[in-house]
N, CA, C and O atoms as a Tripos MOL2 file, in Angstrom:
@<TRIPOS>MOLECULE
protein
  256   255    64     0     0
PROTEIN
NO_CHARGES

@<TRIPOS>ATOM
      1 N          31.3580    9.5700   62.9500 N.3       1 MET1
      2 CA         30.8280   10.6250   63.7890 C.3       1 MET1
      3 C          29.3300   10.3810   63.9670 C.2       1 MET1
      4 O          28.6290    9.9990   63.0300 O.2       1 MET1
      5 N          28.8700   10.6070   65.1720 N.am      2 ARG2
      6 CA         27.4450   10.4690   65.4830 C.3       2 ARG2
      7 C          26.8580   11.8400   65.7480 C.2       2 ARG2
      8 O          27.5410   12.7480   66.2210 O.2       2 ARG2
      9 N          25.5690   11.9750   65.4330 N.am      3 LYS3
     10 CA         24.8430   13.2110   65.7150 C.3       3 LYS3
     11 C          23.5740   12.8660   66.4610 C.2       3 LYS3
     12 O          22.9160   11.8630   66.1850 O.2       3 LYS3
     13 N          23.2490   13.7220   67.4120 N.am      4 LEU4
     14 CA         22.0320   13.5610   68.1860 C.3       4 LEU4
     15 C          21.3500   14.9170   68.2350 C.2       4 LEU4
     16 O          21.9940   15.9240   68.5280 O.2       4 LEU4
     17 N          20.0730   14.9540   67.9560 N.am      5 ILE5
     18 CA         19.3320   16.2060   68.0100 C.3       5 ILE5
     19 C          18.5000   16.1930   69.2820 C.2       5 ILE5
     20 O          17.6580   15.3180   69.4840 O.2       5 ILE5
     21 N          18.7490   17.1750   70.1320 N.am      6 TYR6
     22 CA         18.0340   17.2790   71.4040 C.3       6 TYR6
     23 C          17.3630   18.6390   71.4550 C.2       6 TYR6
     24 O          18.0470   19.6590   71.5410 O.2       6 TYR6
     25 N          16.0550   18.6760   71.4050 N.am      7 GLN7
     26 CA         15.2490   19.8970   71.4490 C.3       7 GLN7
     27 C          15.7230   20.9270   70.4260 C.2       7 GLN7
     28 O          15.7530   22.1240   70.7100 O.2       7 GLN7
     29 N          16.0910   20.4570   69.2380 N.am      8 GLY8
     30 CA         16.4960   21.3580   68.1700 C.3       8 GLY8
     31 C          17.9650   21.7130   68.1670 C.2       8 GLY8
     32 O          18.4150   22.4060   67.2550 O.2       8 GLY8
     33 N          18.7280   21.2730   69.1400 N.am      9 PHE9
     34 CA         20.1590   21.5310   69.1970 C.3       9 PHE9
     35 C          20.9010   20.2680   68.8060 C.2       9 PHE9
     36 O          20.5230   19.1710   69.2170 O.2       9 PHE9
     37 N          21.9500   20.4150   68.0170 N.am     10 VAL10
     38 CA         22.6850   19.2580   67.5050 C.3      10 VAL10
     39 C          23.8840   18.9850   68.3980 C.2      10 VAL10
     40 O          24.7420   19.8440   68.6060 O.2      10 VAL10
     41 N          23.9190   17.7700   68.9180 N.am     11 LEU11
     42 CA         25.0620   17.3050   69.6970 C.3      11 LEU11
     43 C          25.8420   16.3610   68.7890 C.2      11 LEU11
     44 O          25.2610   15.4580   68.1880 O.2      11 LEU11
     45 N          27.1480   16.5630   68.6870 N.am     12 THR12
     46 CA         27.9690   15.7200   67.8330 C.3      12 THR12
     47 C          28.9500   14.9190   68.6730 C.2      12 THR12
     48 O          29.3100   15.2930   69.7890 O.2      12 THR12
     49 N          29.3590   13.8230   68.0990 N.am     13 ASN13
     50 CA         30.2760   12.9140   68.7750 C.3      13 ASN13
     51 C          31.3330   12.5120   67.7520 C.2      13 ASN13
     52 O          31.1850   11.4870   67.0880 O.2      13 ASN13
     53 N          32.4050   13.3070   67.6120 N.am     14 PRO14
     54 CA         33.3830   13.0480   66.5560 C.3      14 PRO14
     55 C          34.1800   11.7570   66.7490 C.2      14 PRO14
     56 O          34.6600   11.1830   65.7710 O.2      14 PRO14
     57 N          34.3270   11.2980   67.9720 N.am     15 ASP15
     58 CA         35.1350   10.1050   68.2330 C.3      15 ASP15
     59 C          34.3480    8.8130   68.0750 C.2      15 ASP15
     60 O          34.9430    7.7380   68.0000 O.2      15 ASP15
     61 N          33.0290    8.8960   68.0230 N.am     16 GLY16
     62 CA         32.2220    7.7060   67.9170 C.3      16 GLY16
     63 C          31.9600    7.0360   69.2610 C.2      16 GLY16
     64 O          31.2350    6.0430   69.3220 O.2      16 GLY16
     65 N          32.5330    7.5560   70.3250 N.am     17 LEU17
     66 CA         32.2760    7.0310   71.6620 C.3      17 LEU17
     67 C          31.0350    7.7110   72.2130 C.2      17 LEU17
     68 O          30.7200    8.8360   71.8240 O.2      17 LEU17
     69 N          30.3370    7.0500   73.1020 N.am     18 THR18
     70 CA         29.0770    7.6150   73.5720 C.3      18 THR18
     71 C          29.2010    8.4130   74.8630 C.2      18 THR18
     72 O          28.1970    8.9310   75.3510 O.2      18 THR18
     73 N          30.3910    8.5290   75.4290 N.am     19 ASN19
     74 CA         30.4970    9.2200   76.7060 C.3      19 ASN19
     75 C          30.9450   10.6770   76.5860 C.2      19 ASN19
     76 O          30.9450   11.3920   77.5870 O.2      19 ASN19
     77 N          31.3250   11.1350   75.3950 N.am     20 THR20
     78 CA         31.7390   12.5210   75.2170 C.3      20 THR20
     79 C          31.0540   13.0960   73.9870 C.2      20 THR20
     80 O          31.1760   12.5680   72.8820 O.2      20 THR20
     81 N          30.3290   14.1920   74.2040 N.am     21 TRP21
     82 CA         29.5900   14.8440   73.1380 C.3      21 TRP21
     83 C          29.9730   16.3070   73.0670 C.2      21 TRP21
     84 O          30.4710   16.8620   74.0460 O.2      21 TRP21
     85 N          29.7450   16.9530   71.9070 N.am     22 CYS22
     86 CA         30.0550   18.3660   71.7110 C.3      22 CYS22
     87 C          28.7750   19.1140   71.3580 C.2      22 CYS22
     88 O          27.9560   18.6400   70.5700 O.2      22 CYS22
     89 N          28.6220   20.2770   71.9490 N.am     23 LEU23
     90 CA         27.5030   21.1590   71.6690 C.3      23 LEU23
     91 C          28.0970   22.5030   71.2620 C.2      23 LEU23
     92 O          28.8680   23.0910   72.0200 O.2      23 LEU23
     93 N          27.7500   22.9910   70.0840 N.am     24 THR24
     94 CA         28.2420   24.2740   69.6130 C.3      24 THR24
     95 C          27.1200   25.2890   69.6900 C.2      24 THR24
     96 O          26.0580   25.1140   69.0940 O.2      24 THR24
     97 N          27.3740   26.3590   70.4380 N.am     25 LEU25
     98 CA         26.4090   27.4490   70.6040 C.3      25 LEU25
     99 C          27.0860   28.7350   70.1490 C.2      25 LEU25
    100 O          27.8520   29.3380   70.9010 O.2      25 LEU25
    101 N          26.8050   29.1520   68.9300 N.am     26 GLY26
    102 CA         27.4550   30.3420   68.3950 C.3      26 GLY26
    103 C          28.9380   30.0910   68.2330 C.2      26 GLY26
    104 O          29.3410   29.2010   67.4850 O.2      26 GLY26
    105 N          29.7500   30.8620   68.9230 N.am     27 GLU27
    106 CA         31.2030   30.7180   68.8600 C.3      27 GLU27
    107 C          31.7390   29.7810   69.9390 C.2      27 GLU27
    108 O          32.9130   29.4130   69.9140 O.2      27 GLU27
    109 N          30.8940   29.3980   70.8750 N.am     28 GLN28
    110 CA         31.3370   28.5500   71.9830 C.3      28 GLN28
    111 C          31.1170   27.0860   71.6680 C.2      28 GLN28
    112 O          30.1620   26.7120   70.9880 O.2      28 GLN28
    113 N          32.0200   26.2680   72.1770 N.am     29 ARG29
    114 CA         31.8990   24.8180   72.0130 C.3      29 ARG29
    115 C          31.9980   24.1810   73.3870 C.2      29 ARG29
    116 O          32.9820   24.3660   74.1030 O.2      29 ARG29
    117 N          30.9730   23.4330   73.7430 N.am     30 ARG30
    118 CA         30.9260   22.7510   75.0340 C.3      30 ARG30
    119 C          31.1370   21.2650   74.8200 C.2      30 ARG30
    120 O          30.5820   20.6900   73.8840 O.2      30 ARG30
    121 N          31.9250   20.6400   75.6670 N.am     31 VAL31
    122 CA         32.1830   19.2060   75.5850 C.3      31 VAL31
    123 C          31.8130   18.5880   76.9180 C.2      31 VAL31
    124 O          32.1810   19.1000   77.9750 O.2      31 VAL31
    125 N          31.0790   17.4780   76.8620 N.am     32 GLY32
    126 CA         30.7100   16.8100   78.1010 C.3      32 GLY32
    127 C          29.8020   15.6250   77.8340 C.2      32 GLY32
    128 O          29.5880   15.2220   76.6900 O.2      32 GLY32
    129 N          29.2790   15.0850   78.9070 N.am     33 SER33
    130 CA         28.3580   13.9560   78.7950 C.3      33 SER33
    131 C          26.9990   14.4720   78.3270 C.2      33 SER33
    132 O          26.7270   15.6710   78.3820 O.2      33 SER33
    133 N          26.1580   13.5600   77.8720 N.am     34 LEU34
    134 CA         24.8110   13.9620   77.4500 C.3      34 LEU34
    135 C          24.0540   14.6180   78.5930 C.2      34 LEU34
    136 O          23.3760   15.6260   78.3920 O.2      34 LEU34
    137 N          24.1630   14.0540   79.7890 N.am     35 PHE35
    138 CA         23.4780   14.6190   80.9540 C.3      35 PHE35
    139 C          23.9280   16.0550   81.2050 C.2      35 PHE35
    140 O          23.1000   16.9380   81.4290 O.2      35 PHE35
    141 N          25.2270   16.2830   81.1670 N.am     36 GLU36
    142 CA         25.7720   17.6120   81.4290 C.3      36 GLU36
    143 C          25.3410   18.6210   80.3660 C.2      36 GLU36
    144 O          24.9820   19.7510   80.6950 O.2      36 GLU36
    145 N          25.3740   18.2230   79.1030 N.am     37 LEU37
    146 CA         24.9960   19.1460   78.0350 C.3      37 LEU37
    147 C          23.4930   19.4240   78.0360 C.2      37 LEU37
    148 O          23.0750   20.5370   77.7180 O.2      37 LEU37
    149 N          22.6770   18.4290   78.3880 N.am     38 ARG38
    150 CA         21.2400   18.6670   78.5200 C.3      38 ARG38
    151 C          20.9640   19.6860   79.6230 C.2      38 ARG38
    152 O          20.1160   20.5640   79.4640 O.2      38 ARG38
    153 N          21.6800   19.5680   80.7390 N.am     39 ARG39
    154 CA         21.5080   20.5380   81.8330 C.3      39 ARG39
    155 C          21.8870   21.9350   81.3810 C.2      39 ARG39
    156 O          21.2000   22.9000   81.7160 O.2      39 ARG39
    157 N          22.9790   22.0620   80.6170 N.am     40 GLN40
    158 CA         23.4010   23.3730   80.1390 C.3      40 GLN40
    159 C          22.3760   23.9750   79.1910 C.2      40 GLN40
    160 O          22.1040   25.1740   79.2540 O.2      40 GLN40
    161 N          21.8030   23.1550   78.3090 N.am     41 ILE41
    162 CA         20.7770   23.6550   77.3930 C.3      41 ILE41
    163 C          19.5910   24.1870   78.1860 C.2      41 ILE41
    164 O          19.1070   25.2850   77.9110 O.2      41 ILE41
    165 N          19.1180   23.4240   79.1640 N.am     42 HIS42
    166 CA         17.9780   23.8670   79.9760 C.3      42 HIS42
    167 C          18.3150   25.1330   80.7560 C.2      42 HIS42
    168 O          17.4890   26.0410   80.8480 O.2      42 HIS42
    169 N          19.5060   25.2000   81.3130 N.am     43 PHE43
    170 CA         19.9270   26.3620   82.0850 C.3      43 PHE43
    171 C          19.9490   27.6170   81.2190 C.2      43 PHE43
    172 O          19.4260   28.6590   81.6160 O.2      43 PHE43
    173 N          20.5580   27.5180   80.0280 N.am     44 TYR44
    174 CA         20.6270   28.6760   79.1410 C.3      44 TYR44
    175 C          19.2470   29.0670   78.6090 C.2      44 TYR44
    176 O          18.9910   30.2500   78.3830 O.2      44 TYR44
    177 N          18.3590   28.0980   78.4070 N.am     45 GLN45
    178 CA         17.0020   28.4200   77.9760 C.3      45 GLN45
    179 C          16.2490   29.1590   79.0790 C.2      45 GLN45
    180 O          15.5090   30.1020   78.8000 O.2      45 GLN45
    181 N          16.4340   28.7350   80.3290 N.am     46 GLU46
    182 CA         15.7800   29.4230   81.4450 C.3      46 GLU46
    183 C          16.2680   30.8580   81.5810 C.2      46 GLU46
    184 O          15.4960   31.7500   81.9320 O.2      46 GLU46
    185 N          17.5510   31.0810   81.3030 N.am     47 LEU47
    186 CA         18.0920   32.4400   81.3560 C.3      47 LEU47
    187 C          17.6270   33.2840   80.1770 C.2      47 LEU47
    188 O          17.6830   34.5130   80.2250 O.2      47 LEU47
    189 N          17.1700   32.6250   79.1250 N.am     48 GLY48
    190 CA         16.7000   33.3460   77.9490 C.3      48 GLY48
    191 C          17.8160   33.7970   77.0310 C.2      48 GLY48
    192 O          17.6210   34.7070   76.2250 O.2      48 GLY48
    193 N          18.9880   33.1770   77.1370 N.am     49 ILE49
    194 CA         20.1000   33.6150   76.3000 C.3      49 ILE49
    195 C          20.3140   32.7210   75.0760 C.2      49 ILE49
    196 O          21.1620   33.0150   74.2340 O.2      49 ILE49
    197 N          19.5580   31.6440   74.9790 N.am     50 LEU50
    198 CA         19.6430   30.7900   73.7990 C.3      50 LEU50
    199 C          18.5450   31.1920   72.8250 C.2      50 LEU50
    200 O          17.4210   31.4830   73.2340 O.2      50 LEU50
    201 N          18.8700   31.2070   71.5440 N.am     51 PRO51
    202 CA         17.7880   31.4420   70.5930 C.3      51 PRO51
    203 C          16.8570   30.2390   70.6000 C.2      51 PRO51
    204 O          17.2760   29.1370   70.9530 O.2      51 PRO51
    205 N          15.6030   30.4320   70.2160 N.am     52 PRO52
    206 CA         14.7060   29.2690   70.1710 C.3      52 PRO52
    207 C          15.2440   28.2590   69.1680 C.2      52 PRO52
    208 O          15.8000   28.6420   68.1390 O.2      52 PRO52
    209 N          15.0820   26.9720   69.4600 N.am     53 PRO53
    210 CA         15.5950   25.9570   68.5390 C.3      53 PRO53
    211 C          14.8780   26.0160   67.2020 C.2      53 PRO53
    212 O          13.7010   26.3650   67.1210 O.2      53 PRO53
    213 N          15.6170   25.6660   66.1510 N.am     54 LYS54
    214 CA         15.0410   25.6580   64.8130 C.3      54 LYS54
    215 C          14.1310   24.4450   64.6700 C.2      54 LYS54
    216 O          14.4610   23.3590   65.1480 O.2      54 LYS54
    217 N          12.9930   24.6230   64.0200 N.am     55 PRO55
    218 CA         12.1250   23.4600   63.8030 C.3      55 PRO55
    219 C          12.7930   22.4830   62.8410 C.2      55 PRO55
    220 O          13.4860   22.8790   61.9030 O.2      55 PRO55
    221 N          12.5670   21.2100   63.0970 N.am     56 LEU56
    222 CA         13.1610   20.1830   62.2550 C.3      56 LEU56
    223 C          12.2570   19.9240   61.0610 C.2      56 LEU56
    224 O          11.0370   19.8370   61.1980 O.2      56 LEU56
    225 N          12.8570   19.8030   59.9100 N.am     57 HIS57
    226 CA         12.1180   19.4660   58.7000 C.3      57 HIS57
    227 C          12.3320   17.9870   58.4350 C.2      57 HIS57
    228 O          13.4440   17.5440   58.1470 O.2      57 HIS57
    229 N          11.2710   17.2460   58.5350 N.am     58 ARG58
    230 CA         11.3760   15.8000   58.3310 C.3      58 ARG58
    231 C          11.1280   15.4830   56.8620 C.2      58 ARG58
    232 O          10.2070   16.0040   56.2320 O.2      58 ARG58
    233 N          11.9670   14.6270   56.3530 N.am     59 ARG59
    234 CA         11.7710   14.1590   54.9870 C.3      59 ARG59
    235 C          10.8430   12.9650   55.0180 C.2      59 ARG59
    236 O          10.9700   12.0960   55.8800 O.2      59 ARG59
    237 N           9.9340   12.9190   54.1090 N.am     60 SER60
    238 CA          8.9410   11.8440   54.1130 C.3      60 SER60
    239 C           9.2930   10.7340   53.1330 C.2      60 SER60
    240 O           8.4140    9.9650   52.7450 O.2      60 SER60
    241 N          10.5140   10.6320   52.7350 N.am     61 GLY61
    242 CA         10.9100    9.5620   51.8370 C.3      61 GLY61
    243 C          11.2030   10.0970   50.4470 C.2      61 GLY61
    244 O          10.9900   11.2770   50.1690 O.2      61 GLY61
    245 N          11.6900    9.2310   49.5790 N.am     62 PRO62
    246 CA         12.0480    9.6800   48.2240 C.3      62 PRO62
    247 C          10.8050   10.0420   47.4050 C.2      62 PRO62
    248 O           9.7650    9.3880   47.4820 O.2      62 PRO62
    249 N          10.9580   11.0920   46.6320 N.am     63 LYS63
    250 CA          9.8680   11.5150   45.7530 C.3      63 LYS63
    251 C          10.1000   10.9050   44.3860 C.2      63 LYS63
    252 O          11.2240   10.8770   43.8860 O.2      63 LYS63
    253 N           9.0500   10.4290   43.8010 N.am     64 HIS64
    254 CA          9.1640    9.7970   42.4810 C.3      64 HIS64
    255 C           8.5760   10.6790   41.4270 C.2      64 HIS64
    256 O           8.5780   10.3200   40.2500 O.2      64 HIS64
@<TRIPOS>BOND
     1     1     2 1
     2     2     3 1
     3     3     4 2
     4     3     5 am
     5     5     6 1
     6     6     7 1
     7     7     8 2
     8     7     9 am
     9     9    10 1
    10    10    11 1
    11    11    12 2
    12    11    13 am
    13    13    14 1
    14    14    15 1
    15    15    16 2
    16    15    17 am
    17    17    18 1
    18    18    19 1
    19    19    20 2
    20    19    21 am
    21    21    22 1
    22    22    23 1
    23    23    24 2
    24    23    25 am
    25    25    26 1
    26    26    27 1
    27    27    28 2
    28    27    29 am
    29    29    30 1
    30    30    31 1
    31    31    32 2
    32    31    33 am
    33    33    34 1
    34    34    35 1
    35    35    36 2
    36    35    37 am
    37    37    38 1
    38    38    39 1
    39    39    40 2
    40    39    41 am
    41    41    42 1
    42    42    43 1
    43    43    44 2
    44    43    45 am
    45    45    46 1
    46    46    47 1
    47    47    48 2
    48    47    49 am
    49    49    50 1
    50    50    51 1
    51    51    52 2
    52    51    53 am
    53    53    54 1
    54    54    55 1
    55    55    56 2
    56    55    57 am
    57    57    58 1
    58    58    59 1
    59    59    60 2
    60    59    61 am
    61    61    62 1
    62    62    63 1
    63    63    64 2
    64    63    65 am
    65    65    66 1
    66    66    67 1
    67    67    68 2
    68    67    69 am
    69    69    70 1
    70    70    71 1
    71    71    72 2
    72    71    73 am
    73    73    74 1
    74    74    75 1
    75    75    76 2
    76    75    77 am
    77    77    78 1
    78    78    79 1
    79    79    80 2
    80    79    81 am
    81    81    82 1
    82    82    83 1
    83    83    84 2
    84    83    85 am
    85    85    86 1
    86    86    87 1
    87    87    88 2
    88    87    89 am
    89    89    90 1
    90    90    91 1
    91    91    92 2
    92    91    93 am
    93    93    94 1
    94    94    95 1
    95    95    96 2
    96    95    97 am
    97    97    98 1
    98    98    99 1
    99    99   100 2
   100    99   101 am
   101   101   102 1
   102   102   103 1
   103   103   104 2
   104   103   105 am
   105   105   106 1
   106   106   107 1
   107   107   108 2
   108   107   109 am
   109   109   110 1
   110   110   111 1
   111   111   112 2
   112   111   113 am
   113   113   114 1
   114   114   115 1
   115   115   116 2
   116   115   117 am
   117   117   118 1
   118   118   119 1
   119   119   120 2
   120   119   121 am
   121   121   122 1
   122   122   123 1
   123   123   124 2
   124   123   125 am
   125   125   126 1
   126   126   127 1
   127   127   128 2
   128   127   129 am
   129   129   130 1
   130   130   131 1
   131   131   132 2
   132   131   133 am
   133   133   134 1
   134   134   135 1
   135   135   136 2
   136   135   137 am
   137   137   138 1
   138   138   139 1
   139   139   140 2
   140   139   141 am
   141   141   142 1
   142   142   143 1
   143   143   144 2
   144   143   145 am
   145   145   146 1
   146   146   147 1
   147   147   148 2
   148   147   149 am
   149   149   150 1
   150   150   151 1
   151   151   152 2
   152   151   153 am
   153   153   154 1
   154   154   155 1
   155   155   156 2
   156   155   157 am
   157   157   158 1
   158   158   159 1
   159   159   160 2
   160   159   161 am
   161   161   162 1
   162   162   163 1
   163   163   164 2
   164   163   165 am
   165   165   166 1
   166   166   167 1
   167   167   168 2
   168   167   169 am
   169   169   170 1
   170   170   171 1
   171   171   172 2
   172   171   173 am
   173   173   174 1
   174   174   175 1
   175   175   176 2
   176   175   177 am
   177   177   178 1
   178   178   179 1
   179   179   180 2
   180   179   181 am
   181   181   182 1
   182   182   183 1
   183   183   184 2
   184   183   185 am
   185   185   186 1
   186   186   187 1
   187   187   188 2
   188   187   189 am
   189   189   190 1
   190   190   191 1
   191   191   192 2
   192   191   193 am
   193   193   194 1
   194   194   195 1
   195   195   196 2
   196   195   197 am
   197   197   198 1
   198   198   199 1
   199   199   200 2
   200   199   201 am
   201   201   202 1
   202   202   203 1
   203   203   204 2
   204   203   205 am
   205   205   206 1
   206   206   207 1
   207   207   208 2
   208   207   209 am
   209   209   210 1
   210   210   211 1
   211   211   212 2
   212   211   213 am
   213   213   214 1
   214   214   215 1
   215   215   216 2
   216   215   217 am
   217   217   218 1
   218   218   219 1
   219   219   220 2
   220   219   221 am
   221   221   222 1
   222   222   223 1
   223   223   224 2
   224   223   225 am
   225   225   226 1
   226   226   227 1
   227   227   228 2
   228   227   229 am
   229   229   230 1
   230   230   231 1
   231   231   232 2
   232   231   233 am
   233   233   234 1
   234   234   235 1
   235   235   236 2
   236   235   237 am
   237   237   238 1
   238   238   239 1
   239   239   240 2
   240   239   241 am
   241   241   242 1
   242   242   243 1
   243   243   244 2
   244   243   245 am
   245   245   246 1
   246   246   247 1
   247   247   248 2
   248   247   249 am
   249   249   250 1
   250   250   251 1
   251   251   252 2
   252   251   253 am
   253   253   254 1
   254   254   255 1
   255   255   256 2
@<TRIPOS>SUBSTRUCTURE
     1 MET1         2 RESIDUE 1 A MET
     2 ARG2         6 RESIDUE 1 A ARG
     3 LYS3        10 RESIDUE 1 A LYS
     4 LEU4        14 RESIDUE 1 A LEU
     5 ILE5        18 RESIDUE 1 A ILE
     6 TYR6        22 RESIDUE 1 A TYR
     7 GLN7        26 RESIDUE 1 A GLN
     8 GLY8        30 RESIDUE 1 A GLY
     9 PHE9        34 RESIDUE 1 A PHE
    10 VAL10       38 RESIDUE 1 A VAL
    11 LEU11       42 RESIDUE 1 A LEU
    12 THR12       46 RESIDUE 1 A THR
    13 ASN13       50 RESIDUE 1 A ASN
    14 PRO14       54 RESIDUE 1 A PRO
    15 ASP15       58 RESIDUE 1 A ASP
    16 GLY16       62 RESIDUE 1 A GLY
    17 LEU17       66 RESIDUE 1 A LEU
    18 THR18       70 RESIDUE 1 A THR
    19 ASN19       74 RESIDUE 1 A ASN
    20 THR20       78 RESIDUE 1 A THR
    21 TRP21       82 RESIDUE 1 A TRP
    22 CYS22       86 RESIDUE 1 A CYS
    23 LEU23       90 RESIDUE 1 A LEU
    24 THR24       94 RESIDUE 1 A THR
    25 LEU25       98 RESIDUE 1 A LEU
    26 GLY26      102 RESIDUE 1 A GLY
    27 GLU27      106 RESIDUE 1 A GLU
    28 GLN28      110 RESIDUE 1 A GLN
    29 ARG29      114 RESIDUE 1 A ARG
    30 ARG30      118 RESIDUE 1 A ARG
    31 VAL31      122 RESIDUE 1 A VAL
    32 GLY32      126 RESIDUE 1 A GLY
    33 SER33      130 RESIDUE 1 A SER
    34 LEU34      134 RESIDUE 1 A LEU
    35 PHE35      138 RESIDUE 1 A PHE
    36 GLU36      142 RESIDUE 1 A GLU
    37 LEU37      146 RESIDUE 1 A LEU
    38 ARG38      150 RESIDUE 1 A ARG
    39 ARG39      154 RESIDUE 1 A ARG
    40 GLN40      158 RESIDUE 1 A GLN
    41 ILE41      162 RESIDUE 1 A ILE
    42 HIS42      166 RESIDUE 1 A HIS
    43 PHE43      170 RESIDUE 1 A PHE
    44 TYR44      174 RESIDUE 1 A TYR
    45 GLN45      178 RESIDUE 1 A GLN
    46 GLU46      182 RESIDUE 1 A GLU
    47 LEU47      186 RESIDUE 1 A LEU
    48 GLY48      190 RESIDUE 1 A GLY
    49 ILE49      194 RESIDUE 1 A ILE
    50 LEU50      198 RESIDUE 1 A LEU
    51 PRO51      202 RESIDUE 1 A PRO
    52 PRO52      206 RESIDUE 1 A PRO
    53 PRO53      210 RESIDUE 1 A PRO
    54 LYS54      214 RESIDUE 1 A LYS
    55 PRO55      218 RESIDUE 1 A PRO
    56 LEU56      222 RESIDUE 1 A LEU
    57 HIS57      226 RESIDUE 1 A HIS
    58 ARG58      230 RESIDUE 1 A ARG
    59 ARG59      234 RESIDUE 1 A ARG
    60 SER60      238 RESIDUE 1 A SER
    61 GLY61      242 RESIDUE 1 A GLY
    62 PRO62      246 RESIDUE 1 A PRO
    63 LYS63      250 RESIDUE 1 A LYS
    64 HIS64      254 RESIDUE 1 A HIS
């Protein structure tokens, strides 16, 4: 399975193929191409119905 983070939203690819991705928003699950899901994210953000994306916490490597 592959994961892609786009503007704080996680797109998953359970089949390992790059032409179909899944976006889960609350109880809804959207399936489509990356282009299509990016458009949906922008559309829902413009409408103001998506919560703001969570900030990503980057790990800076192993702590000794």
